[in-house]
Each structure stands twice: as structure tokens, then as C-alpha cells.
mmCIF file of the N, C-alpha and C atoms, coordinates in Angstrom:
data_MODEL
# 
_entry.id   MODEL 
# 
loop_
_atom_site.group_PDB 
_atom_site.id 
_atom_site.type_symbol 
_atom_site.label_atom_id 
_atom_site.label_alt_id 
_atom_site.label_comp_id 
_atom_site.label_asym_id 
_atom_site.label_entity_id 
_atom_site.label_seq_id 
_atom_site.pdbx_PDB_ins_code 
_atom_site.Cartn_x 
_atom_site.Cartn_y 
_atom_site.Cartn_z 
_atom_site.occupancy 
_atom_site.B_iso_or_equiv 
_atom_site.pdbx_formal_charge 
_atom_site.auth_seq_id 
_atom_site.auth_comp_id 
_atom_site.auth_asym_id 
_atom_site.auth_atom_id 
_atom_site.pdbx_PDB_model_num 
ATOM 1   N N  . MET A 1 1  ? -48.231 -173.657 117.622 1.00 0.00 ? 1  MET A N  1 
ATOM 2   C CA . MET A 1 1  ? -48.271 -172.384 116.981 1.00 0.00 ? 1  MET A CA 1 
ATOM 3   C C  . MET A 1 1  ? -48.448 -171.312 118.057 1.00 0.00 ? 1  MET A C  1 
ATOM 4   N N  . ALA A 1 2  ? -47.604 -170.298 118.025 1.00 0.00 ? 2  ALA A N  1 
ATOM 5   C CA . ALA A 1 2  ? -47.644 -169.215 119.015 1.00 0.00 ? 2  ALA A CA 1 
ATOM 6   C C  . ALA A 1 2  ? -48.766 -168.263 118.671 1.00 0.00 ? 2  ALA A C  1 
ATOM 7   N N  . GLY A 1 3  ? -49.539 -167.879 119.646 1.00 0.00 ? 3  GLY A N  1 
ATOM 8   C CA . GLY A 1 3  ? -50.607 -166.932 119.386 1.00 0.00 ? 3  GLY A CA 1 
ATOM 9   C C  . GLY A 1 3  ? -51.798 -167.566 118.689 1.00 0.00 ? 3  GLY A C  1 
ATOM 10  N N  . LYS A 1 4  ? -52.887 -166.846 118.677 1.00 0.00 ? 4  LYS A N  1 
ATOM 11  C CA . LYS A 1 4  ? -54.091 -167.373 118.040 1.00 0.00 ? 4  LYS A CA 1 
ATOM 12  C C  . LYS A 1 4  ? -54.586 -166.335 117.018 1.00 0.00 ? 4  LYS A C  1 
ATOM 13  N N  . GLY A 1 5  ? -53.738 -166.020 116.077 1.00 0.00 ? 5  GLY A N  1 
ATOM 14  C CA . GLY A 1 5  ? -54.112 -165.027 115.094 1.00 0.00 ? 5  GLY A CA 1 
ATOM 15  C C  . GLY A 1 5  ? -55.251 -165.550 114.219 1.00 0.00 ? 5  GLY A C  1 
ATOM 16  N N  . LYS A 1 6  ? -56.183 -164.665 113.870 1.00 0.00 ? 6  LYS A N  1 
ATOM 17  C CA . LYS A 1 6  ? -57.292 -165.078 113.024 1.00 0.00 ? 6  LYS A CA 1 
ATOM 18  C C  . LYS A 1 6  ? -57.237 -164.382 111.675 1.00 0.00 ? 6  LYS A C  1 
ATOM 19  N N  . GLY A 1 7  ? -56.133 -163.695 111.397 1.00 0.00 ? 7  GLY A N  1 
ATOM 20  C CA . GLY A 1 7  ? -56.006 -163.013 110.139 1.00 0.00 ? 7  GLY A CA 1 
ATOM 21  C C  . GLY A 1 7  ? -55.616 -163.945 109.022 1.00 0.00 ? 7  GLY A C  1 
ATOM 22  N N  . HIS A 1 8  ? -55.764 -163.464 107.831 1.00 0.00 ? 8  HIS A N  1 
ATOM 23  C CA . HIS A 1 8  ? -55.428 -164.249 106.644 1.00 0.00 ? 8  HIS A CA 1 
ATOM 24  C C  . HIS A 1 8  ? -54.785 -163.302 105.618 1.00 0.00 ? 8  HIS A C  1 
ATOM 25  N N  . ILE A 1 9  ? -53.710 -163.734 105.043 1.00 0.00 ? 9  ILE A N  1 
ATOM 26  C CA . ILE A 1 9  ? -53.066 -163.036 103.951 1.00 0.00 ? 9  ILE A CA 1 
ATOM 27  C C  . ILE A 1 9  ? -53.354 -163.813 102.682 1.00 0.00 ? 9  ILE A C  1 
ATOM 28  N N  . ALA A 1 10 ? -53.869 -163.144 101.650 1.00 0.00 ? 10 ALA A N  1 
ATOM 29  C CA . ALA A 1 10 ? -54.205 -163.789 100.411 1.00 0.00 ? 10 ALA A CA 1 
ATOM 30  C C  . ALA A 1 10 ? -53.027 -164.523 99.808  1.00 0.00 ? 10 ALA A C  1 
ATOM 31  N N  . LYS A 1 11 ? -53.313 -165.636 99.158  1.00 0.00 ? 11 LYS A N  1 
ATOM 32  C CA . LYS A 1 11 ? -52.254 -166.427 98.514  1.00 0.00 ? 11 LYS A CA 1 
ATOM 33  C C  . LYS A 1 11 ? -51.549 -165.560 97.478  1.00 0.00 ? 11 LYS A C  1 
ATOM 34  N N  . GLY A 1 12 ? -50.234 -165.646 97.512  1.00 0.00 ? 12 GLY A N  1 
ATOM 35  C CA . GLY A 1 12 ? -49.419 -164.883 96.562  1.00 0.00 ? 12 GLY A CA 1 
ATOM 36  C C  . GLY A 1 12 ? -49.147 -163.454 96.994  1.00 0.00 ? 12 GLY A C  1 
ATOM 37  N N  . ARG A 1 13 ? -49.614 -163.048 98.159  1.00 0.00 ? 13 ARG A N  1 
ATOM 38  C CA . ARG A 1 13 ? -49.437 -161.672 98.603  1.00 0.00 ? 13 ARG A CA 1 
ATOM 39  C C  . ARG A 1 13 ? -48.557 -161.590 99.871  1.00 0.00 ? 13 ARG A C  1 
ATOM 40  N N  . HIS A 1 14 ? -48.000 -162.735 100.282 1.00 0.00 ? 14 HIS A N  1 
ATOM 41  C CA . HIS A 1 14 ? -47.170 -162.740 101.479 1.00 0.00 ? 14 HIS A CA 1 
ATOM 42  C C  . HIS A 1 14 ? -45.916 -161.869 101.328 1.00 0.00 ? 14 HIS A C  1 
ATOM 43  N N  . ASP A 1 15 ? -45.347 -161.802 100.129 1.00 0.00 ? 15 ASP A N  1 
ATOM 44  C CA . ASP A 1 15 ? -44.179 -160.970 99.909  1.00 0.00 ? 15 ASP A CA 1 
ATOM 45  C C  . ASP A 1 15 ? -44.495 -159.496 100.188 1.00 0.00 ? 15 ASP A C  1 
ATOM 46  N N  . VAL A 1 16 ? -45.680 -159.056 99.750  1.00 0.00 ? 16 VAL A N  1 
ATOM 47  C CA . VAL A 1 16 ? -46.101 -157.668 99.982  1.00 0.00 ? 16 VAL A CA 1 
ATOM 48  C C  . VAL A 1 16 ? -46.287 -157.463 101.507 1.00 0.00 ? 16 VAL A C  1 
ATOM 49  N N  . TYR A 1 17 ? -46.947 -158.392 102.156 1.00 0.00 ? 17 TYR A N  1 
ATOM 50  C CA . TYR A 1 17 ? -47.187 -158.279 103.590 1.00 0.00 ? 17 TYR A CA 1 
ATOM 51  C C  . TYR A 1 17 ? -45.880 -158.241 104.345 1.00 0.00 ? 17 TYR A C  1 
ATOM 52  N N  . ASP A 1 18 ? -44.939 -159.121 104.018 1.00 0.00 ? 18 ASP A N  1 
ATOM 53  C CA . ASP A 1 18 ? -43.654 -159.174 104.701 1.00 0.00 ? 18 ASP A CA 1 
ATOM 54  C C  . ASP A 1 18 ? -42.864 -157.880 104.523 1.00 0.00 ? 18 ASP A C  1 
ATOM 55  N N  . THR A 1 19 ? -43.019 -157.224 103.394 1.00 0.00 ? 19 THR A N  1 
ATOM 56  C CA . THR A 1 19 ? -42.333 -155.964 103.161 1.00 0.00 ? 19 THR A CA 1 
ATOM 57  C C  . THR A 1 19 ? -42.956 -154.818 103.946 1.00 0.00 ? 19 THR A C  1 
ATOM 58  N N  . LEU A 1 20 ? -44.284 -154.783 104.001 1.00 0.00 ? 20 LEU A N  1 
ATOM 59  C CA . LEU A 1 20 ? -44.992 -153.682 104.637 1.00 0.00 ? 20 LEU A CA 1 
ATOM 60  C C  . LEU A 1 20 ? -45.117 -153.788 106.151 1.00 0.00 ? 20 LEU A C  1 
ATOM 61  N N  . ALA A 1 21 ? -45.216 -154.993 106.661 1.00 0.00 ? 21 ALA A N  1 
ATOM 62  C CA . ALA A 1 21 ? -45.494 -155.185 108.105 1.00 0.00 ? 21 ALA A CA 1 
ATOM 63  C C  . ALA A 1 21 ? -44.533 -154.474 109.052 1.00 0.00 ? 21 ALA A C  1 
ATOM 64  N N  . PRO A 1 22 ? -43.218 -154.544 108.856 1.00 0.00 ? 22 PRO A N  1 
ATOM 65  C CA . PRO A 1 22 ? -42.342 -153.833 109.792 1.00 0.00 ? 22 PRO A CA 1 
ATOM 66  C C  . PRO A 1 22 ? -42.571 -152.334 109.863 1.00 0.00 ? 22 PRO A C  1 
ATOM 67  N N  . LYS A 1 23 ? -42.959 -151.732 108.732 1.00 0.00 ? 23 LYS A N  1 
ATOM 68  C CA . LYS A 1 23 ? -43.129 -150.297 108.682 1.00 0.00 ? 23 LYS A CA 1 
ATOM 69  C C  . LYS A 1 23 ? -44.518 -149.850 109.095 1.00 0.00 ? 23 LYS A C  1 
ATOM 70  N N  . LEU A 1 24 ? -45.541 -150.567 108.667 1.00 0.00 ? 24 LEU A N  1 
ATOM 71  C CA . LEU A 1 24 ? -46.919 -150.134 108.875 1.00 0.00 ? 24 LEU A CA 1 
ATOM 72  C C  . LEU A 1 24 ? -47.681 -150.861 109.973 1.00 0.00 ? 24 LEU A C  1 
ATOM 73  N N  . GLY A 1 25 ? -47.131 -151.953 110.424 1.00 0.00 ? 25 GLY A N  1 
ATOM 74  C CA . GLY A 1 25 ? -47.857 -152.779 111.409 1.00 0.00 ? 25 GLY A CA 1 
ATOM 75  C C  . GLY A 1 25 ? -48.631 -153.876 110.715 1.00 0.00 ? 25 GLY A C  1 
ATOM 76  N N  . LYS A 1 26 ? -48.982 -154.898 111.465 1.00 0.00 ? 26 LYS A N  1 
ATOM 77  C CA . LYS A 1 26 ? -49.567 -156.092 110.910 1.00 0.00 ? 26 LYS A CA 1 
ATOM 78  C C  . LYS A 1 26 ? -50.946 -155.829 110.287 1.00 0.00 ? 26 LYS A C  1 
ATOM 79  N N  . GLN A 1 27 ? -51.776 -155.100 110.969 1.00 0.00 ? 27 GLN A N  1 
ATOM 80  C CA . GLN A 1 27 ? -53.140 -154.924 110.487 1.00 0.00 ? 27 GLN A CA 1 
ATOM 81  C C  . GLN A 1 27 ? -53.190 -154.120 109.206 1.00 0.00 ? 27 GLN A C  1 
ATOM 82  N N  . ARG A 1 28 ? -52.478 -152.997 109.147 1.00 0.00 ? 28 ARG A N  1 
ATOM 83  C CA . ARG A 1 28 ? -52.483 -152.163 107.939 1.00 0.00 ? 28 ARG A CA 1 
ATOM 84  C C  . ARG A 1 28 ? -51.798 -152.882 106.797 1.00 0.00 ? 28 ARG A C  1 
ATOM 85  N N  . ALA A 1 29 ? -50.714 -153.609 107.065 1.00 0.00 ? 29 ALA A N  1 
ATOM 86  C CA . ALA A 1 29 ? -50.018 -154.367 106.032 1.00 0.00 ? 29 ALA A CA 1 
ATOM 87  C C  . ALA A 1 29 ? -50.921 -155.443 105.447 1.00 0.00 ? 29 ALA A C  1 
ATOM 88  N N  . ALA A 1 30 ? -51.651 -156.134 106.279 1.00 0.00 ? 30 ALA A N  1 
ATOM 89  C CA . ALA A 1 30 ? -52.582 -157.169 105.821 1.00 0.00 ? 30 ALA A CA 1 
ATOM 90  C C  . ALA A 1 30 ? -53.684 -156.555 104.975 1.00 0.00 ? 30 ALA A C  1 
ATOM 91  N N  . GLN A 1 31 ? -54.167 -155.418 105.369 1.00 0.00 ? 31 GLN A N  1 
ATOM 92  C CA . GLN A 1 31 ? -55.217 -154.754 104.632 1.00 0.00 ? 31 GLN A CA 1 
ATOM 93  C C  . GLN A 1 31 ? -54.767 -154.382 103.208 1.00 0.00 ? 31 GLN A C  1 
ATOM 94  N N  . ILE A 1 32 ? -53.565 -153.834 103.110 1.00 0.00 ? 32 ILE A N  1 
ATOM 95  C CA . ILE A 1 32 ? -53.041 -153.457 101.819 1.00 0.00 ? 32 ILE A CA 1 
ATOM 96  C C  . ILE A 1 32 ? -52.710 -154.682 100.980 1.00 0.00 ? 32 ILE A C  1 
ATOM 97  N N  . ALA A 1 33 ? -52.066 -155.659 101.600 1.00 0.00 ? 33 ALA A N  1 
ATOM 98  C CA . ALA A 1 33 ? -51.692 -156.883 100.851 1.00 0.00 ? 33 ALA A CA 1 
ATOM 99  C C  . ALA A 1 33 ? -52.936 -157.574 100.306 1.00 0.00 ? 33 ALA A C  1 
ATOM 100 N N  . ASN A 1 34 ? -53.970 -157.699 101.104 1.00 0.00 ? 34 ASN A N  1 
ATOM 101 C CA . ASN A 1 34 ? -55.182 -158.378 100.652 1.00 0.00 ? 34 ASN A CA 1 
ATOM 102 C C  . ASN A 1 34 ? -55.958 -157.556 99.635  1.00 0.00 ? 34 ASN A C  1 
ATOM 103 N N  . ALA A 1 35 ? -55.876 -156.223 99.714  1.00 0.00 ? 35 ALA A N  1 
ATOM 104 C CA . ALA A 1 35 ? -56.564 -155.382 98.733  1.00 0.00 ? 35 ALA A CA 1 
ATOM 105 C C  . ALA A 1 35 ? -56.026 -155.570 97.350  1.00 0.00 ? 35 ALA A C  1 
ATOM 106 N N  . GLY A 1 36 ? -54.753 -155.939 97.251  1.00 0.00 ? 36 GLY A N  1 
ATOM 107 C CA . GLY A 1 36 ? -54.115 -156.140 95.958  1.00 0.00 ? 36 GLY A CA 1 
ATOM 108 C C  . GLY A 1 36 ? -54.195 -157.553 95.417  1.00 0.00 ? 36 GLY A C  1 
ATOM 109 N N  . ALA A 1 37 ? -55.061 -158.389 96.038  1.00 0.00 ? 37 ALA A N  1 
ATOM 110 C CA . ALA A 1 37 ? -55.124 -159.791 95.624  1.00 0.00 ? 37 ALA A CA 1 
ATOM 111 C C  . ALA A 1 37 ? -55.791 -159.957 94.265  1.00 0.00 ? 37 ALA A C  1 
ATOM 112 N N  . THR A 1 38 ? -56.539 -158.958 93.814  1.00 0.00 ? 38 THR A N  1 
ATOM 113 C CA . THR A 1 38 ? -57.181 -159.045 92.501  1.00 0.00 ? 38 THR A CA 1 
ATOM 114 C C  . THR A 1 38 ? -56.667 -157.935 91.608  1.00 0.00 ? 38 THR A C  1 
ATOM 115 N N  . LYS A 1 39 ? -56.855 -158.061 90.340  1.00 0.00 ? 39 LYS A N  1 
ATOM 116 C CA . LYS A 1 39 ? -56.437 -157.040 89.388  1.00 0.00 ? 39 LYS A CA 1 
ATOM 117 C C  . LYS A 1 39 ? -57.167 -155.725 89.688  1.00 0.00 ? 39 LYS A C  1 
ATOM 118 N N  . ALA A 1 40 ? -58.460 -155.809 89.981  1.00 0.00 ? 40 ALA A N  1 
ATOM 119 C CA . ALA A 1 40 ? -59.242 -154.601 90.285  1.00 0.00 ? 40 ALA A CA 1 
ATOM 120 C C  . ALA A 1 40 ? -58.700 -153.919 91.519  1.00 0.00 ? 40 ALA A C  1 
ATOM 121 N N  . GLY A 1 41 ? -58.294 -154.689 92.521  1.00 0.00 ? 41 GLY A N  1 
ATOM 122 C CA . GLY A 1 41 ? -57.773 -154.099 93.727  1.00 0.00 ? 41 GLY A CA 1 
ATOM 123 C C  . GLY A 1 41 ? -56.470 -153.400 93.495  1.00 0.00 ? 41 GLY A C  1 
ATOM 124 N N  . ARG A 1 42 ? -55.592 -153.996 92.665  1.00 0.00 ? 42 ARG A N  1 
ATOM 125 C CA . ARG A 1 42 ? -54.304 -153.367 92.359  1.00 0.00 ? 42 ARG A CA 1 
ATOM 126 C C  . ARG A 1 42 ? -54.533 -152.101 91.528  1.00 0.00 ? 42 ARG A C  1 
ATOM 127 N N  . THR A 1 43 ? -55.474 -152.127 90.646  1.00 0.00 ? 43 THR A N  1 
ATOM 128 C CA . THR A 1 43 ? -55.778 -150.945 89.836  1.00 0.00 ? 43 THR A CA 1 
ATOM 129 C C  . THR A 1 43 ? -56.285 -149.799 90.720  1.00 0.00 ? 43 THR A C  1 
ATOM 130 N N  . ALA A 1 44 ? -57.157 -150.122 91.662  1.00 0.00 ? 44 ALA A N  1 
ATOM 131 C CA . ALA A 1 44 ? -57.681 -149.117 92.580  1.00 0.00 ? 44 ALA A CA 1 
ATOM 132 C C  . ALA A 1 44 ? -56.540 -148.479 93.399  1.00 0.00 ? 44 ALA A C  1 
ATOM 133 N N  . MET A 1 45 ? -55.615 -149.350 93.887  1.00 0.00 ? 45 MET A N  1 
ATOM 134 C CA . MET A 1 45 ? -54.486 -148.825 94.682  1.00 0.00 ? 45 MET A CA 1 
ATOM 135 C C  . MET A 1 45 ? -53.593 -147.968 93.802  1.00 0.00 ? 45 MET A C  1 
ATOM 136 N N  . ALA A 1 46 ? -53.388 -148.347 92.552  1.00 0.00 ? 46 ALA A N  1 
ATOM 137 C CA . ALA A 1 46 ? -52.528 -147.585 91.653  1.00 0.00 ? 46 ALA A CA 1 
ATOM 138 C C  . ALA A 1 46 ? -53.155 -146.194 91.385  1.00 0.00 ? 46 ALA A C  1 
ATOM 139 N N  . ARG A 1 47 ? -54.469 -146.162 91.228  1.00 0.00 ? 47 ARG A N  1 
ATOM 140 C CA . ARG A 1 47 ? -55.120 -144.867 90.994  1.00 0.00 ? 47 ARG A CA 1 
ATOM 141 C C  . ARG A 1 47 ? -55.013 -143.976 92.238  1.00 0.00 ? 47 ARG A C  1 
ATOM 142 N N  . LYS A 1 48 ? -55.179 -144.534 93.403  1.00 0.00 ? 48 LYS A N  1 
ATOM 143 C CA . LYS A 1 48 ? -55.033 -143.767 94.627  1.00 0.00 ? 48 LYS A CA 1 
ATOM 144 C C  . LYS A 1 48 ? -53.612 -143.207 94.777  1.00 0.00 ? 48 LYS A C  1 
ATOM 145 N N  . ALA A 1 49 ? -52.636 -144.055 94.442  1.00 0.00 ? 49 ALA A N  1 
ATOM 146 C CA . ALA A 1 49 ? -51.223 -143.645 94.530  1.00 0.00 ? 49 ALA A CA 1 
ATOM 147 C C  . ALA A 1 49 ? -50.937 -142.514 93.563  1.00 0.00 ? 49 ALA A C  1 
ATOM 148 N N  . ALA A 1 50 ? -51.496 -142.613 92.353  1.00 0.00 ? 50 ALA A N  1 
ATOM 149 C CA . ALA A 1 50 ? -51.262 -141.569 91.357  1.00 0.00 ? 50 ALA A CA 1 
ATOM 150 C C  . ALA A 1 50 ? -51.917 -140.255 91.826  1.00 0.00 ? 50 ALA A C  1 
ATOM 151 N N  . ALA A 1 51 ? -53.074 -140.318 92.418  1.00 0.00 ? 51 ALA A N  1 
ATOM 152 C CA . ALA A 1 51 ? -53.728 -139.115 92.899  1.00 0.00 ? 51 ALA A CA 1 
ATOM 153 C C  . ALA A 1 51 ? -52.913 -138.501 94.046  1.00 0.00 ? 51 ALA A C  1 
ATOM 154 N N  . THR A 1 52 ? -52.342 -139.345 94.893  1.00 0.00 ? 52 THR A N  1 
ATOM 155 C CA . THR A 1 52 ? -51.508 -138.865 96.002  1.00 0.00 ? 52 THR A CA 1 
ATOM 156 C C  . THR A 1 52 ? -50.250 -138.173 95.452  1.00 0.00 ? 52 THR A C  1 
ATOM 157 N N  . ARG A 1 53 ? -49.610 -138.818 94.471  1.00 0.00 ? 53 ARG A N  1 
ATOM 158 C CA . ARG A 1 53 ? -48.422 -138.208 93.882  1.00 0.00 ? 53 ARG A CA 1 
ATOM 159 C C  . ARG A 1 53 ? -48.748 -136.886 93.224  1.00 0.00 ? 53 ARG A C  1 
ATOM 160 N N  . LYS A 1 54 ? -49.871 -136.824 92.540  1.00 0.00 ? 54 LYS A N  1 
ATOM 161 C CA . LYS A 1 54 ? -50.262 -135.598 91.858  1.00 0.00 ? 54 LYS A CA 1 
ATOM 162 C C  . LYS A 1 54 ? -50.529 -134.486 92.887  1.00 0.00 ? 54 LYS A C  1 
ATOM 163 N N  . ALA A 1 55 ? -51.196 -134.835 93.992  1.00 0.00 ? 55 ALA A N  1 
ATOM 164 C CA . ALA A 1 55 ? -51.493 -133.830 95.012  1.00 0.00 ? 55 ALA A CA 1 
ATOM 165 C C  . ALA A 1 55 ? -50.235 -133.299 95.690  1.00 0.00 ? 55 ALA A C  1 
ATOM 166 N N  . HIS A 1 56 ? -49.267 -134.181 95.843  1.00 0.00 ? 56 HIS A N  1 
ATOM 167 C CA . HIS A 1 56 ? -48.030 -133.764 96.541  1.00 0.00 ? 56 HIS A CA 1 
ATOM 168 C C  . HIS A 1 56 ? -47.037 -133.053 95.607  1.00 0.00 ? 56 HIS A C  1 
ATOM 169 N N  . SER A 1 57 ? -47.278 -133.116 94.323  1.00 0.00 ? 57 SER A N  1 
ATOM 170 C CA . SER A 1 57 ? -46.320 -132.505 93.384  1.00 0.00 ? 57 SER A CA 1 
ATOM 171 C C  . SER A 1 57 ? -46.648 -131.032 93.158  1.00 0.00 ? 57 SER A C  1 
ATOM 172 N N  . LYS A 1 58 ? -47.804 -130.600 93.639  1.00 0.00 ? 58 LYS A N  1 
ATOM 173 C CA . LYS A 1 58 ? -48.208 -129.193 93.418  1.00 0.00 ? 58 LYS A CA 1 
ATOM 174 C C  . LYS A 1 58 ? -47.516 -128.272 94.396  1.00 0.00 ? 58 LYS A C  1 
# 
């Protein structure tokens, strides 16, 4: 195995990580992917996204 990465991507979230990593970098992509591993995490991210959209629409 190349490298000695110690990170972990939550099960079922690799598709999210693979999509985000090229644009955001490995660390930020892993943080977002893992934050959405639970329903509560996805809800929190959705609320933040809604607030961002609302702020930018003004």
C-alpha cells in the first residue's frame, strides 16, 4: 500500500468523498463525507446550505 494514510472515510460515503476530493482536497472532502454519515449530520449540512443560499440570494 502506497503511503501511510491514517484517515478513514465512513462506510457508504466513499462516493461523496470521491466526488469532492478533486475539488476541495482530501482533508476537507473527508471531513464533509464523514459529517454526512448520520441522518443528523446530513440534516445539519442541509440547514447550513440553506442558510448559505438564503444569504447569497439577497
